[in-house]
C-alpha positions as CSV (number, residue, x, y, z in Angstrom):
1,M,27.3,1.2,16.6
2,D,26.0,-0.3,19.8
3,P,25.4,-4.0,19.3
4,V,22.2,-4.0,21.4
5,A,20.8,-1.1,19.5
6,A,21.7,-2.8,16.2
7,L,19.8,-6.0,17.2
8,E,16.8,-4.0,18.4
9,R,16.7,-2.0,15.2
10,V,16.8,-5.2,13.1
11,A,13.9,-6.6,15.1
12,Y,11.9,-3.3,14.6
13,L,12.4,-3.3,10.9
14,L,11.4,-7.0,10.6
15,E,8.2,-6.2,12.5
16,R,7.6,-3.2,10.3
17,E,7.7,-5.3,7.1
18,R,5.7,-8.2,8.6
19,A,8.4,-10.8,8.6
20,E,7.7,-14.0,10.5
21,A,7.3,-13.1,14.2
22,R,9.9,-15.7,15.3
23,R,12.6,-13.8,13.3
24,A,12.0,-10.5,15.0
25,T,11.7,-12.3,18.4
26,A,15.1,-13.9,17.9
27,F,16.7,-10.5,17.5
28,R,14.8,-9.0,20.5
29,R,15.9,-12.0,22.7
30,A,19.5,-11.6,21.6
31,A,19.4,-7.9,22.3
32,A,18.0,-8.6,25.8
33,R,20.6,-11.2,26.5
34,L,23.5,-8.8,25.6
35,A,21.9,-6.0,27.5
36,G,22.0,-8.1,30.6
37,L,25.7,-8.7,30.4
38,D,28.1,-6.5,32.3
39,A,30.3,-4.4,30.0
40,G,33.4,-6.4,30.7
41,E,31.9,-9.8,29.7
42,L,30.3,-8.3,26.6
43,E,33.7,-6.8,25.5
44,R,35.5,-10.1,26.2
45,R,33.0,-12.1,24.2
46,L,33.0,-9.7,21.3
47,A,36.8,-9.9,21.2
48,A,36.8,-13.7,21.4
49,G,33.9,-14.2,19.0
50,T,32.0,-16.3,21.6
51,L,28.6,-14.5,21.6
52,S,26.8,-17.4,20.1
53,E,27.7,-19.5,23.1
54,L,25.2,-17.5,25.0
55,R,21.6,-18.7,25.3
56,D,19.3,-16.7,22.9
57,V,22.2,-15.7,20.7
58,G,22.6,-17.5,17.4
59,P,25.0,-17.2,14.5
60,K,23.0,-14.5,12.7
61,T,22.3,-12.3,15.7
62,A,25.9,-12.7,16.8
63,A,27.2,-11.7,13.4
64,V,25.1,-8.5,13.5
65,A,26.4,-7.7,17.0
66,Q,30.0,-8.3,15.9
67,E,29.7,-6.1,12.9
68,A,28.2,-3.3,15.0
69,A,30.9,-3.5,17.6
70,R,33.5,-3.1,14.9
71,G,32.0,0.3,14.0
72,A,30.2,-0.8,10.8
73,V,26.5,-0.8,10.0
74,P,25.8,-4.5,9.9
75,A,25.1,-5.7,6.4
76,Y,21.7,-7.3,7.3
77,L,20.6,-4.1,9.0
78,A,21.7,-2.0,6.0
79,E,19.6,-4.3,3.8
80,L,16.6,-3.8,5.9
81,E,17.1,0.0,6.2
82,S,17.3,0.2,2.4
83,R,13.7,-1.1,2.2
84,A,12.4,1.2,5.0
85,G,13.0,4.5,3.4
86,T,9.5,5.0,2.1
87,P,6.0,4.8,3.7
88,L,4.4,1.4,3.9
89,A,1.5,2.7,1.8
90,E,1.4,5.8,-0.5
91,G,-1.2,8.5,-0.4
92,G,-1.7,8.9,3.3
93,Q,1.1,11.3,4.2
94,E,-1.2,14.3,4.9
95,V,-3.5,12.2,7.1
96,R,-0.4,10.8,8.9
97,G,0.6,14.3,9.7
98,W,-2.7,14.9,11.5
99,L,-2.2,12.0,14.0
100,R,-0.9,12.6,17.5
101,G,-1.1,9.0,18.7
102,D,-2.5,5.5,18.4
103,L,-5.4,4.1,20.4
104,H,-5.0,0.4,20.0
105,A,-1.8,-1.4,20.9
106,H,-0.8,-4.6,22.8
107,S,2.1,-5.6,25.0
108,D,3.5,-8.8,26.3
109,W,1.0,-8.6,29.1
110,S,-1.4,-10.2,26.7
111,D,-0.6,-11.4,23.2
112,G,1.9,-8.7,22.2
113,G,5.5,-9.6,21.6
114,T,7.4,-7.0,23.7
115,P,7.3,-5.2,27.0
116,I,5.3,-2.0,27.5
117,L,8.4,0.2,27.6
118,A,9.5,-1.1,24.2
119,M,6.2,-0.1,22.7
120,V,6.4,3.3,24.4
121,R,9.9,4.0,23.1
122,A,8.9,3.2,19.6
123,A,5.9,5.5,19.8
124,I,8.0,8.3,21.1
125,D,10.5,7.8,18.3
126,L,7.6,8.0,15.8
127,G,6.7,11.4,17.2
128,H,3.5,10.3,19.0
129,E,2.2,12.4,21.9
130,Y,0.3,9.4,23.3
131,L,-0.3,5.7,23.0
132,A,-3.2,3.7,24.4
133,L,-2.2,0.3,25.9
134,T,-5.1,-1.9,25.1
135,D,-4.3,-5.5,26.1
136,H,-7.1,-8.1,25.9
137,S,-9.8,-8.9,28.4
138,P,-10.1,-12.1,30.4
139,R,-12.3,-14.2,28.1
140,L,-9.7,-14.2,25.3
141,T,-7.6,-16.8,27.1
142,V,-5.7,-17.7,23.9
143,A,-4.3,-14.1,24.0
144,R,-3.6,-14.2,27.8
145,G,-6.4,-11.7,28.4
146,L,-6.0,-9.7,31.6
147,S,-8.0,-10.7,34.6
148,P,-9.3,-7.8,36.8
149,E,-6.4,-8.4,39.2
150,R,-3.8,-8.3,36.4
151,L,-5.4,-5.2,34.9
152,R,-5.2,-3.4,38.2
153,E,-1.6,-4.4,38.4
154,Q,-1.0,-3.0,34.9
155,L,-2.7,0.3,35.9
156,D,-0.1,0.7,38.7
157,V,2.7,0.0,36.2
158,V,1.4,2.6,33.8
159,A,1.0,5.2,36.5
160,R,4.7,4.8,37.5
161,L,5.8,4.9,33.8
162,N,3.9,8.1,33.2
163,E,5.8,9.8,36.1
164,E,8.9,9.3,34.0
165,L,7.6,9.8,30.4
166,A,6.1,13.3,30.5
167,P,5.2,15.0,28.3
168,F,4.5,11.8,26.5
169,R,1.4,10.0,27.9
170,L,0.8,6.3,28.0
171,L,-3.0,6.0,28.1
172,T,-4.6,3.3,30.2
173,G,-6.9,1.1,28.1
174,I,-8.3,-2.3,27.1
175,E,-9.5,-4.1,24.0
176,V,-12.5,-5.6,25.7
177,D,-14.4,-8.5,24.2
178,I,-18.0,-7.9,23.2
179,L,-19.8,-10.9,24.6
180,E,-22.6,-12.7,22.8
181,D,-25.3,-10.7,24.5
182,G,-23.4,-7.4,23.8
183,G,-22.1,-7.1,27.3
184,L,-18.4,-6.2,28.0
185,D,-15.8,-8.7,29.3
186,Q,-14.5,-6.7,32.3
187,E,-15.7,-5.2,35.5
188,P,-17.5,-1.9,35.0
189,E,-15.5,-0.3,37.8
190,L,-12.3,-1.1,36.0
191,L,-13.6,0.1,32.7
192,A,-14.5,3.4,34.3
193,R,-10.9,3.9,35.4
194,L,-9.5,3.6,31.9
195,D,-8.6,6.4,29.5
196,V,-9.7,4.4,26.4
197,V,-12.0,1.4,25.9
198,V,-11.9,-0.3,22.5
199,A,-14.7,-2.9,22.2
200,S,-14.3,-5.7,19.7
201,V,-15.9,-9.0,18.7
202,H,-13.5,-12.0,18.8
203,S,-15.9,-15.0,19.1
204,K,-19.0,-16.4,17.4
205,L,-18.1,-14.2,14.3
206,R,-20.6,-16.2,12.1
207,M,-23.6,-15.2,14.2
208,D,-26.7,-14.5,12.1
209,R,-27.1,-10.9,10.9
210,A,-29.9,-9.9,13.3
211,A,-28.1,-11.3,16.4
212,M,-24.8,-9.8,15.5
213,T,-26.4,-6.4,14.9
214,R,-28.1,-6.5,18.3
215,R,-24.8,-7.6,19.9
216,M,-22.8,-4.8,18.4
217,V,-25.4,-2.1,19.0
218,T,-25.7,-3.1,22.7
219,A,-21.9,-2.8,23.1
220,V,-21.8,0.6,21.3
221,E,-24.6,1.9,23.5
222,H,-22.5,1.1,26.7
223,P,-21.5,4.5,28.2
224,L,-17.9,3.4,28.7
225,V,-17.1,2.3,25.1
226,D,-15.0,4.8,23.1
227,V,-14.1,2.8,19.9
228,L,-15.6,0.0,18.0
229,G,-12.7,-2.2,17.0
230,H,-12.1,-4.0,13.7
231,C,-15.9,-4.2,13.1
232,T,-16.2,-7.1,10.6
233,G,-13.4,-9.3,12.1
234,R,-12.3,-10.2,8.6
235,L,-8.8,-11.4,7.6
236,V,-7.7,-10.8,4.1
237,T,-4.2,-12.2,4.1
238,G,-1.4,-13.3,6.5
239,G,-0.2,-16.3,8.5
240,R,-3.6,-17.0,10.1
241,G,-5.2,-17.5,6.8
242,T,-8.3,-15.6,5.6
243,R,-11.7,-15.1,7.3
244,P,-14.9,-13.7,5.9
245,E,-16.6,-10.6,7.3
246,S,-19.2,-10.9,10.1
247,D,-22.7,-10.1,8.8
248,F,-24.5,-7.2,10.4
249,D,-26.7,-4.2,9.5
250,A,-24.0,-1.6,8.9
251,D,-26.4,1.4,8.9
252,T,-27.8,0.3,12.3
253,V,-24.4,-0.3,13.9
254,F,-22.7,2.8,12.5
255,G,-25.9,4.8,13.3
256,A,-25.5,3.7,16.9
257,C,-21.9,4.8,16.8
258,L,-22.9,8.2,15.6
259,D,-25.7,8.5,18.1
260,N,-23.5,7.5,21.0
261,D,-20.4,9.4,19.8
262,V,-18.3,6.2,19.5
263,A,-15.5,6.1,17.0
264,V,-15.4,3.4,14.3
265,E,-11.9,2.0,14.2
266,L,-10.0,2.1,10.9
267,N,-7.8,-0.9,11.7
268,S,-4.5,-0.5,9.9
269,R,-3.2,-4.0,10.1
270,P,-2.6,-5.2,6.5
271,E,-4.3,-8.5,7.2
272,R,-7.4,-6.8,8.4
273,L,-7.8,-3.4,6.7
274,D,-11.1,-3.3,8.5
275,P,-13.7,-1.9,7.7
276,P,-13.8,-2.9,4.0
277,T,-14.0,0.0,1.6
278,R,-17.7,0.0,1.0
279,L,-18.3,0.1,4.8
280,L,-15.6,2.7,5.4
281,D,-17.4,4.9,2.7
282,R,-20.6,4.5,4.7
283,V,-18.9,5.5,7.9
284,V,-17.7,8.7,6.2
285,E,-21.2,9.4,4.7
286,L,-22.8,9.1,8.1
287,G,-20.3,11.4,9.7
288,C,-19.1,9.0,12.3
289,R,-15.9,9.6,14.3
290,V,-13.0,7.5,13.2
291,A,-9.9,6.1,15.1
292,I,-7.0,5.3,12.8
293,D,-5.3,2.6,14.8
294,T,-2.5,0.0,14.3
295,D,-3.6,-2.8,16.6
296,A,0.1,-3.2,17.0
297,H,1.5,-6.2,18.7
298,A,5.2,-5.2,18.3
299,P,7.0,-1.9,18.1
300,G,7.7,-2.0,14.4
301,Q,4.0,-2.5,13.7
302,L,3.3,1.0,15.0
303,E,4.2,2.1,11.5
304,F,1.2,0.3,10.1
305,L,-0.5,3.6,10.5
306,D,0.7,4.3,6.9
307,H,-1.9,1.7,5.6
308,G,-4.8,3.2,7.6
309,C,-3.9,6.7,6.6
310,A,-3.8,5.9,2.9
311,R,-7.2,4.3,3.2
312,A,-8.6,7.3,5.2
313,A,-7.3,9.7,2.5
314,Q,-8.9,7.6,-0.2
315,A,-12.2,7.5,1.6
316,G,-12.2,11.3,2.3
317,V,-12.1,11.0,6.1
318,A,-12.2,14.6,7.5
319,R,-9.6,15.6,10.0
320,D,-12.2,16.8,12.5
321,R,-13.7,13.3,12.6
322,V,-10.4,11.6,13.5
323,V,-10.2,11.2,17.3
324,N,-6.5,10.5,17.4
325,A,-5.8,13.7,15.6
326,L,-7.0,15.4,18.8
327,P,-4.5,17.0,21.3
328,L,-4.3,14.9,24.4
329,A,-6.5,17.1,26.6
330,D,-9.3,17.1,23.9
331,L,-9.0,13.4,23.4
332,L,-9.3,12.8,27.2
333,A,-12.3,15.2,27.4
334,W,-13.9,13.1,24.6
335,T,-13.2,9.7,26.2
336,S,-14.4,10.9,29.6
337,R,-17.7,12.2,28.1
């Protein structure tokens, strides 16, 4: 087994099962370090057992690489694989079969943990036809949100990648902050160039009900918004602790989504599972479109779709309301509406 591939696979499986981010990062850094060696040096170090003398390679990552180089499946990798043989959540297999891609994912251009190409390769391996790259907008400085200049640079990178990736398509996109007045945190000219615009609230989450409702409706009514991201902003578990839901008039906000043909995101991250069940039921009752997304920040997290699909099945979301069940041409026709 290729040592670099073994290290990358360990990282992927750690991301999939929500291990501490630093553990997956350690394996990805070790893989990158070994991939950067010429073949002769890698062979010499494997033979001499000196991999751990390299920067970014520790005893555990070196041991995995050594076992792989000897032709065995590393014991740590085998342990992780044994836990990865079943879906992350049961009951959503039919819905998962509908999906052709994911409309919310981050790279290391903002607060994701890996380069764009690593996200793309994982999406292709999962059978996706498309993946939307939706890094954050400028105001979210803690997440290294993209200035207009950096977003323009990213668009050029995506264009070059798509020349090599066909028939897979990396969709240009953004997770744009909804400002306090409902405006969007990016230049309109740039938003108009993107394939997918996910609009989310990340600040002032405890606004009073009337103000938050106005804020969200204003954003949803913007002609360039395609998806309303993680609508309540809640956190139910995880390393960041818990956070209560934002308070807003759900019928008014979801009614605006329906009227403006904006999809409500069913965010599949286990710490979010947003919207809550009672609100997801209302989305279904109203007939809104839904985007079942992962909000992935690392390749292994693209499998979080299992969680969202299980919830969609339980809520009775219809296939014809799921935007990322659309073929690429139909999806782009919808987002360019």
